[in-house]
N, C-alpha and C positions, 0 to 999 in steps of 0.2 A: 660888864665889869672889866677893868683894865688888867693887864698882865703884871706880874710881880716884878720881874727883872727886865722888862723891855717896854717900848713905847706903844705897843699894839693895843687896840681896844677890844678885839675879840668878839665881834657881834654876830658872826656867822654861826648858824646851828641848824640842826635838822629838826623836823617836826614829826611827831607820831600822829597817826590818825586819831580822830576824836573817839570813834567807836572802839571800845575795848573788848569786843567779843571775838571769838575764834572765827577765822574766815571759813566760808563754806567749802572751799577747795582743800582745806587742811585734811591730810590723810592719816597722819600719825596721831596716836592717842597720847595722853599725858604720861602713862607708864612707859611707853616706848621712848618718848623723849627723855625721860629721866634715866632710863637704862643707857641711852646713847650718851648722855652727859657723863654718867659714871664711867663709861668705857673710854671716852675721850680724856677724862681727868686722870684715869689710871695710866694713860699713855704719856702724861706729863704736860698736857696743855693747860694754860691758864683759863680762868672764866671768860675773859674777853676774847681769847682765841677760839673758844668753843662757840660763842654766840655770834661773832662777827666774821665777815669774810676777810681773810688776810691772803692776798694773792701769792705771796711767797710761800705761805703755809699750804695753800691749796695745791701748788705744784708738788709739794713734798708729801702731804698727808692725803689730800683728796676728800676729806670728810669734814664738812662744816655744816652746822645745823641749818643755817639760813639757805645756803646755796645748794647743798646736796639733798636736804630733806624737806625744804620748803616751809620751815618753821619761821614765821615772821617774828613773833615775840613769844619767848618761852614763858614769860610771866602771865600772859593771857591764857596760855594753854595749860600750864602746870600749876598756876596759882602762886608761884614763888619765883624769885629771881634765881639765876644760875648759881650764884655764890651761896644763897641760903639753901638751895637743894644740895649742894656739895657739903655744906656744914652738917646737914642731917646725917650724912654717911661718914663724916669725919674725913672727907677728902679735900677740904679747903686748904689753901696754902698757909704756911706758918706765919709769914708776914704779909700784909696787904699788898696787892699787886702794884699800886701806884708807888708805894715806898720801895718795893722790889725793883721797879724800873729805874727809879732815881739812883738807887745804890749801884745798879748795873751800869748806868751812865757814868757815875763817879769813878767806878773801877776802870772803865774804858779810858776816861780822861787821865786818870792817874798813870795808867800804862803808857799812854801817849806821852805824858810828861817825863816818864822815865827814859824814853828814847829821844825826846826833843826838849832839852833842858832850858833853852832860851825862849820857849813859847810863853810869852807873858800873858797873851789873851787866853790861852788854855788854862793857865794858872788862875786867872780871874774867873773864868767860867766854872772851874772846879770849886772855887769859894762859893759861887752862887748856888750851884747844885747841892753842895754840902749844907748850906744854910736852909735850903728847901727841905732837905732830909731831916734836919734837926727840928724844923717847924712842924713837919708832918708827924714825926715821931712824938713830939710833945702832945699833938692833938690825939693821936692814937692811944697814948698813955692815959689821957683824961677820959677817953671813951672806953678804956679797959680792953682794947683790942690787942695791945702789946702789954707785956708785963711791966710793972713799974721800974724794974732794974734793967730794962733793955737799953742799951747804949750803942750808938753808931761809933765805930772806930775805923778810921780809914786804913789802918794797917791790916785789920782782920776782915775788911769788907768783902774781899774776894771769896772768903769761906761762906758768906751769906748767900751768894748767888751760885755757888757750885752745886 
């Protein structure tokens, strides 16, 4: 499928193994994995940071499920995805992570434009990011992930990511 605001086709992707059973070398049980997920979520890590290796994060935290504990797929071991496990304990983020990252990017571009007023390309990119935010917010409102009165406002966006 093509990209929304660029010419790329985006056909590269990773493939999961066909067999969905827990590997024989797996040492952690499902309860231990869930406790580790809760501990990492209380530290303030997002679900994608908990499950995937982030090399900047590894140097800071040192605790990632896949690299430190050898958990290949949480869903195969625990029966649910990381976000659903967090929702059962009420530790899920208030706004979805993809929307959060877009708002964070928009705030960074807005801050950049405050320092560099003549940056026309930055202004154009901000328009594209904000239209992606509005599109995603509309989707999450129809899915009832966001409340129907939720609205993105560029002037108060920095409070969302604080």
